[in-house]
Residue frames as a rotation matrix with the C-alpha (Angstrom) as fourth column:
UNK 1
-0.121 0.585 0.802 -3.54
-0.921 -0.368 0.129 3.63
0.371 -0.722 0.584 1.41
UNK 2
-0.938 -0.238 -0.251 -3.44
-0.141 0.926 -0.351 0.65
0.316 -0.294 -0.902 3.78
UNK 3
-0.107 0.947 -0.302 -6.63
0.219 0.319 0.922 -1.15
0.970 0.032 -0.241 4.78
UNK 4
-0.253 -0.024 -0.967 -5.79
0.962 0.104 -0.254 -0.56
0.106 -0.994 -0.003 8.47
UNK 5
-0.962 -0.108 -0.252 -5.96
0.138 -0.985 -0.104 3.19
-0.237 -0.135 0.962 7.84
UNK 6
-0.611 0.791 -0.028 -9.26
-0.325 -0.218 0.920 2.83
0.722 0.571 0.391 6.02
UNK 7
-0.048 0.595 -0.802 -10.66
0.623 0.645 0.442 0.66
0.781 -0.479 -0.402 8.82
UNK 8
-0.615 -0.237 -0.752 -9.58
0.764 -0.416 -0.494 3.19
-0.196 -0.878 0.436 11.43
UNK 9
-0.956 0.292 0.013 -11.39
-0.271 -0.904 0.330 5.91
0.108 0.312 0.944 9.50
UNK 10
-0.297 0.897 -0.327 -14.53
-0.043 0.329 0.943 3.79
0.954 0.295 -0.059 9.36
UNK 11
-0.137 0.196 -0.971 -14.39
0.905 0.423 -0.042 3.16
0.403 -0.885 -0.235 13.10
UNK 12
-0.834 -0.235 -0.500 -13.91
0.450 -0.814 -0.368 6.84
-0.320 -0.531 0.784 13.84
UNK 13
-0.565 0.642 -0.519 -16.76
-0.645 -0.735 -0.207 7.96
-0.514 0.217 0.830 11.56
UNK 14
-0.822 0.283 0.493 -19.22
0.403 0.903 0.152 5.11
-0.402 0.324 -0.856 10.86
UNK 15
-0.148 0.759 -0.634 -21.39
-0.394 -0.633 -0.666 7.45
-0.907 0.151 0.393 8.83
UNK 16
0.708 0.459 0.537 -23.02
0.337 0.449 -0.828 6.78
-0.621 0.767 0.163 5.49
UNK 17
0.858 -0.441 -0.262 -20.48
-0.499 -0.599 -0.626 9.10
0.119 0.668 -0.734 3.87
UNK 18
-0.009 -0.913 0.407 -17.61
-0.902 0.183 0.392 7.24
-0.432 -0.364 -0.825 5.55
UNK 19
0.066 0.097 0.993 -18.87
0.066 0.993 -0.101 3.86
-0.996 0.072 0.060 4.33
UNK 20
0.946 0.275 0.171 -19.30
0.197 -0.070 -0.978 5.19
-0.257 0.959 -0.121 0.79
UNK 21
0.569 -0.806 -0.163 -15.79
-0.821 -0.549 -0.156 6.66
0.036 0.222 -0.974 0.91
UNK 22
-0.111 -0.614 0.781 -14.39
-0.573 0.682 0.455 3.31
-0.812 -0.397 -0.428 2.05
UNK 23
0.406 0.347 0.845 -16.07
0.397 0.767 -0.505 1.46
-0.823 0.541 0.174 -0.81
UNK 24
0.998 -0.044 -0.041 -15.01
-0.058 -0.507 -0.860 4.02
0.017 0.861 -0.509 -3.40
UNK 25
0.330 -0.937 0.111 -11.45
-0.889 -0.269 0.372 4.02
-0.318 -0.221 -0.922 -2.05
UNK 26
-0.118 -0.334 0.935 -11.25
-0.135 0.939 0.318 0.27
-0.984 -0.089 -0.155 -2.54
UNK 27
0.669 0.469 0.576 -12.85
0.483 0.314 -0.817 0.32
-0.564 0.825 -0.017 -6.00
UNK 28
0.927 -0.332 -0.175 -10.57
-0.370 -0.730 -0.574 3.10
0.063 0.597 -0.800 -7.25
UNK 29
0.162 -0.951 0.263 -7.35
-0.901 -0.034 0.432 1.80
-0.401 -0.307 -0.863 -5.73
UNK 30
-0.030 -0.129 0.991 -7.99
0.040 0.991 0.130 -1.71
-0.999 0.044 -0.024 -7.06
UNK 31
-0.875 -0.411 -0.255 -8.31
-0.188 -0.197 0.962 -0.31
-0.446 0.890 0.095 -10.59
UNK 32
-0.378 0.804 0.459 -12.00
0.806 0.530 -0.264 -1.12
-0.456 0.270 -0.848 -11.10
UNK 33
0.855 0.510 -0.099 -12.52
0.396 -0.763 -0.511 2.52
-0.336 0.397 -0.854 -12.04
UNK 34
0.189 -0.844 0.502 -9.88
0.947 0.021 -0.321 3.84
0.260 0.536 0.803 -14.42
UNK 35
-0.336 -0.423 -0.842 -7.89
0.613 -0.776 0.145 6.96
-0.715 -0.468 0.520 -13.70
UNK 36
-0.989 -0.016 -0.145 -9.43
-0.082 -0.762 0.643 10.04
-0.120 0.648 0.752 -15.29
UNK 37
-0.507 0.862 -0.010 -12.98
0.683 0.409 0.605 8.65
0.525 0.300 -0.796 -15.07
UNK 38
-0.672 0.379 0.636 -15.60
-0.492 -0.870 -0.001 11.22
0.553 -0.314 0.772 -14.18
UNK 39
-0.802 0.427 -0.418 -17.80
0.594 0.648 -0.477 10.33
0.067 -0.631 -0.773 -11.20
UNK 40
-0.468 0.742 0.480 -21.45
-0.188 -0.614 0.766 11.40
0.864 0.268 0.427 -11.24
UNK 41
-0.857 0.093 0.506 -23.10
-0.514 -0.092 -0.853 12.00
-0.033 -0.991 0.127 -7.90
UNK 42
0.120 0.992 0.040 -26.53
-0.979 0.125 -0.161 10.78
-0.165 -0.020 0.986 -9.01
UNK 43
0.338 -0.075 -0.938 -25.09
-0.449 0.863 -0.231 7.53
0.827 0.499 0.258 -10.36
UNK 44
-0.710 -0.670 -0.218 -23.14
-0.084 0.387 -0.918 6.94
0.699 -0.634 -0.331 -7.16
UNK 45
-0.570 0.579 0.582 -26.19
-0.805 -0.252 -0.538 7.73
-0.165 -0.775 0.610 -5.04
UNK 46
0.516 0.769 -0.378 -28.12
-0.833 0.552 -0.013 5.03
0.199 0.322 0.926 -6.89
UNK 47
0.048 -0.601 -0.798 -25.19
-0.236 0.769 -0.594 2.59
0.971 0.217 -0.105 -6.67
UNK 48
-0.856 -0.474 -0.204 -24.88
0.105 0.227 -0.968 3.01
0.506 -0.850 -0.145 -2.90
UNK 49
0.016 0.965 -0.263 -28.60
0.719 0.172 0.674 3.45
0.695 -0.200 -0.690 -2.25
UNK 50
-0.321 -0.224 -0.920 -28.00
0.842 -0.513 -0.169 6.84
-0.434 -0.829 0.354 -0.66
UNK 51
0.829 0.540 -0.148 -28.97
0.447 -0.798 -0.405 10.46
-0.337 0.269 -0.902 -1.04
UNK 52
0.609 -0.592 0.528 -26.76
0.339 -0.407 -0.848 13.01
0.717 0.696 -0.047 -2.75
UNK 53
0.756 -0.281 0.591 -25.54
-0.576 -0.715 0.397 14.53
0.311 -0.640 -0.702 0.54
UNK 54
0.627 -0.584 0.515 -23.46
-0.208 0.512 0.833 11.58
-0.751 -0.629 0.200 1.86
UNK 55
0.604 -0.419 0.678 -22.14
0.787 0.446 -0.426 10.93
-0.124 0.791 0.599 -1.65
UNK 56
0.697 -0.328 0.638 -20.99
0.045 -0.868 -0.495 14.56
0.716 0.374 -0.590 -1.90
UNK 57
0.725 -0.422 0.544 -19.32
-0.672 -0.262 0.692 14.27
-0.150 -0.868 -0.474 1.53
UNK 58
0.646 -0.480 0.594 -17.59
0.298 0.875 0.383 11.02
-0.703 -0.070 0.708 0.53
UNK 59
0.638 -0.394 0.662 -16.24
0.687 -0.099 -0.720 12.63
0.349 0.914 0.208 -2.64
UNK 60
0.726 -0.374 0.577 -14.84
-0.437 -0.899 -0.032 15.52
0.531 -0.229 -0.816 -0.60
UNK 61
0.712 -0.466 0.525 -13.06
-0.360 0.400 0.843 13.05
-0.603 -0.789 0.118 1.69
UNK 62
0.510 -0.505 0.696 -11.42
0.693 0.721 0.016 11.33
-0.510 0.474 0.717 -1.27
UNK 63
0.734 -0.288 0.614 -10.45
0.278 -0.698 -0.660 14.65
0.619 0.655 -0.433 -2.83
UNK 64
0.751 -0.449 0.485 -8.63
-0.660 -0.543 0.519 15.52
0.030 -0.710 -0.704 0.40
UNK 65
0.539 -0.538 0.649 -6.74
-0.010 0.766 0.643 12.21
-0.842 -0.353 0.407 0.16
UNK 66
-0.310 -0.681 -0.663 -5.72
-0.690 -0.318 0.650 12.81
-0.653 0.659 -0.372 -3.44
UNK 67
-0.565 0.154 0.811 -7.72
0.410 0.905 0.113 9.98
-0.716 0.397 -0.575 -4.98
UNK 68
0.307 0.739 0.600 -10.12
0.946 -0.167 -0.278 12.37
-0.105 0.653 -0.750 -6.68
UNK 69
-0.796 -0.490 -0.355 -9.71
0.437 -0.871 0.224 15.80
-0.419 0.023 0.908 -8.18
UNK 70
0.357 0.926 -0.121 -12.33
0.641 -0.337 -0.690 18.45
-0.680 0.168 -0.714 -8.90
UNK 71
-0.753 -0.576 0.318 -11.99
0.610 -0.429 0.667 20.33
-0.248 0.696 0.674 -12.18
UNK 72
-0.483 0.590 -0.647 -13.94
-0.277 -0.804 -0.526 23.49
-0.831 -0.074 0.552 -13.05
UNK 73
0.109 0.693 -0.713 -16.88
-0.938 -0.166 -0.305 22.71
-0.330 0.702 0.631 -15.35
UNK 74
-0.215 -0.225 -0.950 -15.73
-0.658 0.752 -0.029 19.08
0.721 0.619 -0.310 -15.60
UNK 75
0.773 0.634 0.019 -16.88
-0.419 0.488 0.766 17.68
0.476 -0.600 0.642 -12.26
UNK 76
0.310 -0.609 0.730 -14.99
-0.802 0.245 0.545 15.21
-0.511 -0.754 -0.412 -10.10
UNK 77
0.653 -0.186 -0.734 -12.62
-0.488 0.638 -0.596 12.71
0.580 0.747 0.326 -11.68
UNK 78
0.881 -0.471 -0.053 -10.34
0.399 0.677 0.619 9.94
-0.256 -0.566 0.784 -10.48
UNK 79
0.680 -0.653 -0.333 -6.93
-0.586 -0.757 0.289 11.57
-0.440 -0.002 -0.898 -10.11
UNK 80
0.724 -0.595 -0.349 -3.79
-0.019 0.488 -0.873 10.64
0.689 0.639 0.342 -12.00
UNK 81
0.780 -0.484 -0.398 -1.01
0.560 0.254 0.789 9.42
-0.280 -0.838 0.469 -9.67
UNK 82
0.776 -0.625 -0.088 2.04
-0.630 -0.758 -0.171 11.65
0.041 0.188 -0.981 -9.38
UNK 83
0.832 -0.437 -0.341 4.79
0.290 0.868 -0.404 9.30
0.472 0.237 0.849 -10.55
UNK 84
-0.102 -0.923 0.372 7.62
-0.048 -0.369 -0.928 11.48
0.994 -0.112 -0.007 -9.28
UNK 85
0.050 0.197 0.979 6.03
-0.948 -0.298 0.109 11.64
0.313 -0.934 0.172 -5.83
UNK 86
0.943 0.324 0.075 5.57
-0.332 0.909 0.250 7.87
0.013 -0.261 0.965 -5.77
UNK 87
0.496 -0.837 -0.232 9.18
0.333 0.430 -0.839 7.33
0.802 0.339 0.492 -6.81
UNK 88
-0.234 -0.585 0.776 10.35
-0.505 -0.609 -0.611 9.63
0.831 -0.535 -0.152 -4.02
UNK 89
0.463 0.488 0.740 8.30
-0.886 0.220 0.409 7.73
0.037 -0.845 0.534 -1.46
UNK 90
0.980 -0.103 -0.169 9.80
0.089 0.992 -0.091 4.42
0.177 0.074 0.981 -2.56
UNK 91
0.107 -0.984 0.145 13.31
0.092 -0.136 -0.986 5.86
0.990 0.119 0.076 -2.43
UNK 92
-0.180 -0.131 0.975 12.67
-0.862 -0.457 -0.221 6.95
0.474 -0.880 -0.031 1.16
UNK 93
0.805 0.506 0.310 11.18
-0.592 0.723 0.358 3.56
-0.043 -0.471 0.881 2.00
UNK 94
0.758 -0.549 -0.352 14.25
0.296 0.771 -0.563 1.80
0.580 0.323 0.748 0.68
UNK 95
-0.181 -0.833 0.523 16.44
-0.259 -0.472 -0.843 4.00
0.949 -0.288 -0.130 2.85
UNK 96
-0.297 0.084 0.951 14.61
-0.920 -0.292 -0.261 3.50
0.256 -0.953 0.164 6.15
UNK 97
0.706 0.705 0.069 12.89
-0.693 0.668 0.270 0.10
0.145 -0.239 0.960 6.06
UNK 98
0.455 -0.593 -0.665 16.06
0.190 0.794 -0.577 -2.04
0.870 0.136 0.474 5.74
UNK 99
-0.566 -0.670 0.480 17.56
-0.307 -0.370 -0.877 -0.12
0.766 -0.643 0.004 8.66
UNK 100
0.030 0.670 0.742 14.47
-0.996 -0.041 0.077 -0.82
0.082 -0.741 0.666 10.79
UNK 101
0.851 0.303 -0.430 14.60
-0.332 0.943 0.007 -4.49
0.408 0.136 0.903 9.82
UNK 102
0.009 -0.935 -0.355 18.29
0.116 0.353 -0.928 -4.80
0.993 -0.032 0.112 10.69
UNK 103
-0.610 -0.171 0.774 17.66
-0.668 -0.414 -0.618 -3.30
0.426 -0.894 0.139 14.13
UNK 104
0.344 0.882 0.320 14.65
-0.933 0.285 0.219 -5.58
0.102 -0.374 0.922 14.62
UNK 105
0.240 -0.243 -0.940 16.63
-0.324 0.892 -0.314 -8.78
0.915 0.380 0.136 13.96
UNK 106
-0.692 -0.615 -0.378 18.03
0.166 0.373 -0.913 -8.84
0.702 -0.695 -0.156 17.50
UNK 107
-0.824 0.438 0.358 14.77
-0.551 -0.475 -0.686 -7.76
-0.131 -0.763 0.633 19.12
UNK 108
-0.008 0.861 -0.508 12.20
-0.808 0.294 0.511 -10.03
0.589 0.414 0.693 17.50
UNK 109
-0.280 0.000 0.960 10.89
-0.790 0.568 -0.230 -12.74
-0.545 -0.823 -0.159 19.82
UNK 110
-0.966 -0.001 0.257 10.03
0.105 0.912 0.398 -16.31
-0.235 0.411 -0.881 18.92
UNK 111
-0.103 0.995 -0.010 6.39
0.603 0.055 -0.796 -15.30
-0.791 -0.088 -0.605 19.16
UNK 112
0.136 0.091 -0.986 7.01
-0.512 -0.846 -0.149 -12.46
-0.848 0.525 -0.069 16.69
UNK 113
-0.774 -0.491 -0.401 8.49
-0.596 0.351 0.722 -14.92
-0.214 0.797 -0.564 14.20
UNK 114
-0.755 0.560 0.342 5.54
0.520 0.828 -0.209 -17.29
-0.400 0.020 -0.916 14.67
UNK 115
0.195 0.849 -0.491 3.11
0.240 -0.526 -0.816 -14.44
-0.951 0.041 -0.306 14.02
UNK 116
-0.116 -0.319 -0.940 5.03
-0.764 -0.577 0.290 -13.31
-0.635 0.752 -0.177 10.94
UNK 117
-0.969 -0.242 0.051 5.07
-0.167 0.794 0.585 -16.86
-0.182 0.558 -0.809 9.52
UNK 118
-0.399 0.895 0.200 1.34
0.676 0.434 -0.596 -17.27
-0.620 -0.103 -0.778 10.10
UNK 119
0.265 0.483 -0.835 0.58
-0.164 -0.830 -0.533 -13.94
-0.950 0.278 -0.141 8.45
UNK 120
-0.488 -0.531 -0.693 2.68
-0.770 -0.112 0.628 -14.90
-0.411 0.840 -0.354 5.44
UNK 121
-0.929 0.211 0.304 0.88
0.284 0.933 0.222 -18.24
-0.237 0.292 -0.927 5.09
UNK 122
0.012 0.987 -0.162 -2.49
0.597 -0.137 -0.791 -16.51
-0.803 -0.087 -0.590 5.28
UNK 123
0.019 -0.109 -0.994 -1.24
-0.539 -0.838 0.081 -13.97
-0.842 0.534 -0.075 2.75
UNK 124
-0.877 -0.405 -0.260 -0.36
-0.439 0.451 0.777 -16.70
-0.197 0.795 -0.573 0.28
UNK 125
-0.722 0.644 0.253 -3.75
0.614 0.765 -0.196 -18.39
-0.319 0.014 -0.948 0.82
UNK 126
0.122 0.772 -0.624 -5.69
0.184 -0.636 -0.750 -15.18
-0.975 -0.023 -0.219 0.09
UNK 127
-0.721 -0.607 0.335 -5.49
0.332 0.122 0.935 -15.84
-0.608 0.785 0.113 -3.62
UNK 128
-0.076 0.762 0.643 -8.90
0.996 0.090 0.011 -14.91
-0.049 0.641 -0.766 -4.98
UNK 129
-0.524 -0.056 0.850 -9.87
0.383 -0.907 0.177 -11.49
0.760 0.418 0.497 -6.27
UNK 130
0.532 0.824 0.194 -12.45
0.127 -0.304 0.944 -11.22
0.837 -0.478 -0.266 -3.49
UNK 131
0.741 -0.303 -0.599 -9.65
0.665 0.208 0.717 -11.59
-0.093 -0.930 0.356 -0.93
UNK 132
0.125 -0.753 0.646 -7.48
0.634 -0.440 -0.636 -8.80
0.763 0.489 0.422 -2.36
UNK 133
0.437 0.079 0.896 -8.28
-0.444 -0.848 0.291 -6.42
0.782 -0.525 -0.335 0.49
UNK 134
0.970 -0.078 0.228 -7.40
-0.167 0.469 0.867 -9.06
-0.174 -0.880 0.442 3.09
UNK 135
0.549 -0.819 0.170 -4.16
0.817 0.482 -0.315 -9.86
0.176 0.312 0.934 1.25
UNK 136
0.139 -0.485 0.863 -3.11
0.151 -0.851 -0.503 -6.22
0.979 0.200 -0.045 1.42
UNK 137
0.675 0.163 0.719 -3.82
-0.634 -0.369 0.679 -6.10
0.377 -0.915 -0.146 5.16
UNK 138
0.939 -0.333 0.092 -1.86
0.244 0.827 0.506 -9.32
-0.244 -0.453 0.857 5.75
UNK 139
0.331 -0.845 0.421 1.07
0.734 -0.050 -0.678 -7.98
0.594 0.533 0.603 3.74
UNK 140
0.251 -0.161 0.954 1.06
-0.351 -0.934 -0.066 -4.80
0.902 -0.318 -0.291 5.81
UNK 141
0.847 0.169 0.505 0.84
-0.529 0.154 0.835 -6.70
0.063 -0.974 0.219 9.09
UNK 142
0.776 -0.629 -0.055 3.70
0.621 0.776 -0.107 -9.03
0.110 0.049 0.993 8.13
UNK 143
0.064 -0.808 0.586 6.05
0.474 -0.492 -0.730 -6.12
0.878 0.325 0.351 7.53
UNK 144
0.141 0.023 0.990 5.06
-0.546 -0.832 0.097 -4.25
0.826 -0.554 -0.105 10.65
UNK 145
0.982 -0.036 -0.187 5.64
0.164 0.663 0.731 -7.25
0.097 -0.748 0.657 12.91
UNK 146
0.203 -0.978 0.054 9.26
0.937 0.178 -0.300 -6.64
0.284 0.112 0.952 11.91
UNK 147
-0.212 -0.350 0.912 9.32
0.282 -0.916 -0.286 -2.85
0.936 0.197 0.293 11.93
UNK 148
0.668 0.549 0.503 7.53
-0.308 -0.411 0.858 -2.54
0.678 -0.728 -0.106 15.28
UNK 149
0.869 -0.375 -0.322 10.38
0.492 0.594 0.636 -4.49
-0.047 -0.712 0.701 16.86
UNK 150
0.284 -0.838 0.465 13.08
0.557 -0.250 -0.792 -2.04
0.780 0.484 0.396 15.78
UNK 151
-0.014 -0.278 -0.960 12.93
0.992 -0.125 0.022 -0.12
-0.126 -0.952 0.278 19.05
UNK 152
-0.927 -0.272 -0.259 12.38
0.233 -0.957 0.173 3.29
-0.295 0.100 0.950 17.42
UNK 153
-0.107 0.993 0.057 8.67
0.736 0.117 -0.667 4.23
-0.669 -0.029 -0.743 17.55
UNK 154
0.218 0.171 -0.961 9.23
-0.307 -0.923 -0.233 7.48
-0.926 0.346 -0.148 15.65
UNK 155
-0.751 -0.530 -0.394 10.88
-0.559 0.192 0.807 5.58
-0.352 0.826 -0.440 12.81
UNK 156
-0.749 0.550 0.369 7.99
0.581 0.813 -0.032 3.11
-0.318 0.191 -0.929 12.72
UNK 157
0.197 0.854 -0.482 5.53
0.404 -0.518 -0.754 6.00
-0.893 -0.046 -0.447 12.54
UNK 158
-0.118 -0.319 -0.941 7.48
-0.675 -0.669 0.311 7.47
-0.728 0.672 -0.136 9.63
UNK 159
-0.975 -0.208 0.076 7.44
-0.102 0.727 0.679 4.14
-0.197 0.655 -0.730 7.79
UNK 160
-0.326 0.934 0.145 3.69
0.765 0.351 -0.540 3.92
-0.556 -0.065 -0.829 8.33
UNK 161
0.232 0.374 -0.898 3.33
-0.122 -0.904 -0.409 7.44
-0.965 0.205 -0.164 6.97
UNK 162
-0.584 -0.516 -0.627 5.26
-0.687 -0.097 0.720 6.46
-0.432 0.851 -0.298 3.84
UNK 163
-0.894 0.295 0.338 3.12
0.375 0.904 0.203 3.35
-0.246 0.308 -0.919 3.37
UNK 164
0.036 0.999 -0.015 -0.06
0.908 -0.039 -0.417 5.41
-0.417 0.001 -0.909 3.57
UNK 165
-0.443 -0.348 -0.826 1.36
0.183 -0.937 0.297 8.54
-0.878 -0.019 0.479 1.96
UNK 166
-0.599 0.332 -0.729 -0.38
-0.789 -0.403 0.464 7.99
-0.140 0.853 0.503 -1.35
UNK 167
0.126 0.839 0.529 -3.46
-0.719 0.445 -0.535 5.94
-0.684 -0.313 0.659 -2.22
UNK 168
0.545 0.161 -0.823 -2.17
-0.810 0.356 -0.466 4.04
0.218 0.920 0.325 -5.22
UNK 169
-0.486 -0.838 0.249 0.08
-0.873 0.475 -0.107 1.60
-0.029 -0.269 -0.963 -3.35
UNK 170
0.041 0.572 0.819 -2.74
-0.470 0.735 -0.490 -0.93
-0.882 -0.364 0.299 -3.22
UNK 171
0.765 0.206 -0.610 -2.25
-0.644 0.226 -0.731 -1.57
-0.013 0.952 0.306 -6.93
UNK 172
-0.242 -0.965 -0.098 1.06
-0.955 0.255 -0.152 -3.21
0.171 0.057 -0.984 -6.03
UNK 173
-0.250 0.171 0.953 -0.79
-0.543 0.790 -0.284 -6.27
-0.801 -0.589 -0.105 -4.72
UNK 174
0.795 0.488 -0.359 -1.59
-0.556 0.352 -0.753 -7.23
-0.241 0.798 0.552 -8.31
UNK 175
-0.155 -0.929 -0.336 1.97
-0.923 0.257 -0.286 -8.50
0.352 0.266 -0.897 -8.38
UNK 176
0.173 0.215 -0.961 2.18
-0.134 0.972 0.193 -12.29
0.976 0.095 0.197 -8.04
UNK 177
0.659 0.145 0.738 1.59
-0.720 -0.159 0.675 -13.17
0.215 -0.977 -0.001 -4.41
UNK 178
0.924 -0.364 -0.118 3.72
0.379 0.914 0.147 -16.30
0.054 -0.181 0.982 -4.70
UNK 179
0.136 -0.912 0.387 6.77
0.486 -0.279 -0.828 -14.16
0.863 0.300 0.405 -5.48
UNK 180
0.057 -0.059 0.997 6.06
-0.616 -0.788 -0.011 -11.92
0.786 -0.613 -0.081 -2.51
UNK 181
0.922 0.307 0.235 5.43
-0.378 0.587 0.716 -14.92
0.082 -0.749 0.657 -0.26
UNK 182
0.666 -0.731 -0.150 8.79
0.665 0.673 -0.324 -16.44
0.338 0.116 0.934 -1.23
UNK 183
-0.090 -0.695 0.714 10.57
0.109 -0.719 -0.686 -13.12
0.990 0.017 0.140 -0.64
UNK 184
0.471 0.347 0.811 8.97
-0.733 -0.357 0.578 -12.88
0.491 -0.867 0.086 2.80
UNK 185
0.986 -0.110 -0.123 10.31
0.154 0.885 0.439 -16.34
0.060 -0.452 0.890 3.66
UNK 186
0.221 -0.969 0.113 13.84
0.739 0.091 -0.668 -15.36
0.636 0.231 0.736 2.67
UNK 187
-0.022 -0.169 0.985 13.54
-0.338 -0.926 -0.167 -12.15
0.941 -0.337 -0.036 4.67
UNK 188
0.813 0.378 0.444 12.48
-0.543 0.213 0.813 -14.13
0.213 -0.901 0.378 7.74
UNK 189
0.787 -0.574 -0.226 15.38
0.575 0.815 -0.071 -16.55
0.225 -0.074 0.971 7.32
UNK 190
-0.094 -0.854 0.512 17.84
0.432 -0.498 -0.752 -13.65
0.897 0.150 0.415 7.21
UNK 191
0.216 0.250 0.944 16.24
-0.645 -0.689 0.330 -12.05
0.733 -0.680 0.013 10.27
UNK 192
0.984 0.178 0.024 16.41
-0.141 0.686 0.714 -15.28
0.111 -0.706 0.700 12.26
UNK 193
0.490 -0.870 -0.060 20.08
0.833 0.488 -0.260 -15.69
0.255 0.077 0.964 11.34
UNK 194
0.732 -0.180 -0.657 20.73
0.166 -0.888 0.428 -12.00
-0.661 -0.422 -0.620 12.09
UNK 195
-0.140 -0.722 0.677 22.49
0.933 0.133 0.335 -11.86
-0.332 0.678 0.655 8.73
UNK 196
0.089 0.214 -0.973 22.79
0.243 -0.952 -0.187 -8.09
-0.966 -0.220 -0.136 8.52
UNK 197
-0.770 -0.374 -0.517 24.04
-0.369 -0.399 0.839 -7.82
-0.520 0.837 0.169 4.89
UNK 198
-0.856 0.489 0.167 21.34
0.479 0.630 0.611 -10.23
0.193 0.603 -0.774 3.69
UNK 199
-0.037 0.860 -0.509 18.62
0.841 -0.248 -0.481 -8.34
-0.539 -0.446 -0.714 5.59
UNK 200
-0.232 -0.132 -0.964 19.73
-0.159 -0.972 0.171 -5.10
-0.960 0.193 0.204 3.96
UNK 201
-0.932 -0.229 -0.280 19.83
-0.304 0.078 0.949 -6.61
-0.195 0.970 -0.142 0.48
UNK 202
-0.721 0.686 0.095 16.54
0.686 0.689 0.233 -8.53
0.095 0.233 -0.968 0.75
UNK 203
0.076 0.779 -0.622 14.50
0.693 -0.490 -0.529 -5.61
-0.716 -0.391 -0.578 2.08
UNK 204
-0.389 -0.273 -0.880 15.99
-0.355 -0.837 0.417 -3.25
-0.850 0.475 0.229 -0.50
UNK 205
-0.991 -0.034 -0.129 15.25
-0.133 0.362 0.923 -5.60
0.016 0.931 -0.364 -3.39
UNK 206
-0.469 0.881 -0.059 11.74
0.857 0.438 -0.272 -6.30
-0.214 -0.178 -0.960 -2.06
UNK 207
0.135 0.493 -0.860 10.93
0.276 -0.852 -0.445 -2.58
-0.952 -0.177 -0.251 -2.11
UNK 208
-0.618 -0.437 -0.653 12.58
-0.486 -0.441 0.755 -2.08
-0.618 0.784 0.061 -5.50
UNK 209
-0.950 0.292 0.115 10.55
0.290 0.678 0.675 -4.89
0.119 0.675 -0.728 -7.07
UNK 210
-0.167 0.926 -0.337 7.40
0.827 -0.054 -0.559 -3.52
-0.536 -0.372 -0.757 -5.46
UNK 211
-0.090 0.060 -0.994 8.01
-0.224 -0.974 -0.038 -0.17
-0.970 0.220 0.101 -7.11
UNK 212
-0.902 -0.296 -0.314 8.63
-0.368 0.146 0.918 -1.83
-0.226 0.944 -0.241 -10.49
UNK 213
-0.703 0.698 0.139 5.39
0.710 0.700 0.077 -3.79
-0.043 0.153 -0.987 -10.16
UNK 214
0.041 0.721 -0.692 3.46
0.529 -0.603 -0.597 -0.64
-0.848 -0.341 -0.406 -9.30
UNK 215
-0.368 -0.268 -0.890 4.89
-0.471 -0.772 0.427 1.21
-0.802 0.576 0.158 -12.30
UNK 216
-0.959 0.055 0.279 3.73
0.249 0.640 0.727 -1.58
-0.139 0.766 -0.627 -14.62
UNK 217
-0.162 0.986 0.039 0.17
0.985 0.164 -0.050 -0.47
-0.055 0.030 -0.998 -13.83
UNK 218
0.416 0.322 -0.851 0.62
0.452 -0.885 -0.114 3.26
-0.789 -0.337 -0.513 -13.31
UNK 219
0.653 -0.286 -0.702 3.21
-0.639 -0.705 -0.307 4.24
-0.407 0.649 -0.643 -15.92
UNK 220
0.691 -0.360 0.627 4.61
0.381 0.918 0.107 1.34
-0.615 0.165 0.771 -17.97
UNK 221
0.813 -0.402 0.421 6.52
0.293 -0.343 -0.892 3.83
0.503 0.849 -0.161 -20.16
UNK 222
0.734 -0.571 0.368 8.81
-0.675 -0.553 0.489 4.74
-0.076 -0.607 -0.791 -17.26
UNK 223
0.771 -0.482 -0.416 12.22
0.106 0.742 -0.662 3.21
0.628 0.466 0.623 -18.02
UNK 224
-0.224 -0.920 0.323 14.51
-0.260 -0.263 -0.929 4.62
0.939 -0.292 -0.180 -15.35
UNK 225
0.259 0.179 -0.949 15.02
0.766 0.561 0.314 3.21
0.589 -0.808 0.008 -11.89
UNK 226
0.703 0.037 0.710 14.87
-0.215 -0.941 0.263 6.01
0.678 -0.338 -0.653 -9.28
UNK 227
0.915 -0.388 0.113 17.22
0.010 0.302 0.953 4.00
-0.404 -0.871 0.280 -7.09
UNK 228
-0.158 -0.962 0.221 19.95
0.480 0.120 0.869 4.11
-0.863 0.243 0.443 -9.74
UNK 229
0.361 0.399 -0.843 19.81
-0.351 -0.779 -0.519 6.93
-0.864 0.483 -0.141 -12.27
UNK 230
-0.282 -0.565 -0.775 21.96
-0.928 -0.046 0.371 5.05
-0.245 0.824 -0.512 -14.77
UNK 231
-0.958 -0.043 0.283 20.19
-0.012 0.994 0.110 1.71
-0.286 0.102 -0.953 -14.67
UNK 232
-0.541 0.822 -0.178 16.97
-0.404 -0.069 0.912 0.71
0.737 0.566 0.369 -16.44
UNK 233
-0.054 0.643 0.764 13.95
-0.990 0.064 -0.123 -0.16
-0.128 -0.764 0.633 -14.36
UNK 234
-0.862 -0.303 -0.407 14.12
-0.354 0.934 0.055 -3.85
0.363 0.192 -0.912 -13.57
UNK 235
0.161 0.970 -0.182 10.98
-0.484 0.238 0.842 -6.03
0.860 -0.047 0.507 -13.13
């Protein structure tokens, strides 16, 4: 779940329930509440200084998103991510995002490159735990400077859907930001040079490493790479 999506939801429905849902979404996706943890409405009401009604509404919102699941006689718990679904999403991302980037190389303006560089510098500077949400937004914005220039709005919308298709992607930002910053720089260099093979390879490997990083936190026992059925998962 990207922060831009969460912010849009907040703007559309600045209710107490919406604000509670936003805070819970961030807490859960960042790993502060472990998967499988039961959430108690009275405890949450006290935590957010609210009545039970907006808390109940917020929990329903997060159930609809897949972050929470209601179990008979067991209450509401933080859901377990569907690893196969996540793997499928990353496979689709690796198919479409390099193509969008290759198309964008000849359409990006000098201003686009300047914006992308600035976003990447700000991303690297957002190093503290308190800035994790901002780092995720900057990472998103960096990539979509590129994708928005591909000239295919429907493809961009599909990429956005894949980015926000499941709520656990935010855990990926635990990966070292310096590594991601360096990868972004190499991606920009390839785009500026319109080096089509390098663009393809760099965007593919960036997505592959992102998936590996995510699996370290969601399912470290997973040993197979969904991008190559005969190869072990590489860090």
